[in-house]
C-alpha positions in Angstrom: -0.1 -0.1 0.0 1.3 3.4 -0.9 1.6 6.8 1.1 -1.5 8.1 -0.5 -3.7 5.0 0.0 -2.7 4.6 3.8 -3.4 8.3 4.2 -7.0 7.7 2.7 -7.4 4.6 4.8 -6.6 6.7 7.9 -9.4 9.3 6.9 -7.7 12.0 5.0 -10.1 13.7 2.8 -8.0 16.8 1.4 -4.5 17.1 0.7 -2.8 20.3 -0.7 0.6 20.0 -3.0 3.3 22.7 -2.9 5.3 22.0 -6.2 8.4 24.1 -6.9 8.1 26.9 -9.3 10.3 25.1 -12.2 7.5 22.3 -12.3 4.4 24.4 -12.6 4.3 24.8 -16.4 4.7 20.9 -17.1 3.2 19.5 -13.8 1.2 17.0 -15.7 4.5 15.2 -16.7 5.9 15.0 -13.0 5.5 13.1 -9.8 3.4 15.9 -8.7 0.9 15.3 -11.6 0.8 11.5 -10.8 0.3 11.9 -7.2 -2.7 14.6 -7.7 -4.6 12.2 -10.2 -4.0 9.4 -7.8 -5.1 11.2 -4.8 -8.2 12.3 -7.0 -8.7 8.7 -7.9 -8.9 7.6 -4.5 -11.7 10.3 -3.5 -9.4 12.8 -1.7 -9.8 16.5 -2.5 -7.0 17.8 -4.2 -5.5 21.2 -4.2 -2.3 23.1 -5.0 -1.0 25.9 -2.9 1.3 28.4 -4.5 2.6 32.1 -3.9 0.0 34.6 -4.6 2.8 36.8 -6.6 3.3 33.8 -9.0 3.4 34.5 -12.8 2.6 31.7 -15.0 0.6 28.8 -13.6 -1.5 27.7 -16.6 -0.1 24.1 -16.5 -1.2 24.1 -12.7 -4.8 25.2 -13.8 -5.0 22.6 -16.5 -4.3 19.9 -13.9 -6.7 21.1 -11.5 -9.5 21.4 -14.2 -8.7 17.5 -14.9 -9.1 16.6 -11.4 -11.8 19.1 -10.2 -9.0 20.4 -7.7 -8.8 23.8 -6.1 -6.0 26.4 -6.1 -5.0 28.2 -3.1 -3.0 31.6 -3.5 -0.8 32.0 -0.4 -0.3 35.8 0.2 2.7 35.0 2.8 4.5 32.7 0.7 7.3 33.8 -1.7 10.4 32.8 -4.0 13.7 33.0 -2.8 16.0 35.0 -5.0 13.1 35.9 -7.4 12.6 39.6 -6.6 
């Protein structure tokens, strides 16, 4: 049994992922994409949390649309060395 299956069995009903900025555009082709799809398949509500000062997160929106997920924009989170 994998981690997500164990979490679901323990009663987890929602999970939020925090993918690094360099994976956002192609998130469907990363282990984050696979994990998000598996969580959705298991019946876990899935979300992605990113900094609210983010620029292009179209890849994330595409994935969330696919799994009926949610996006949380965190106003207190920021990128290091980006500004």
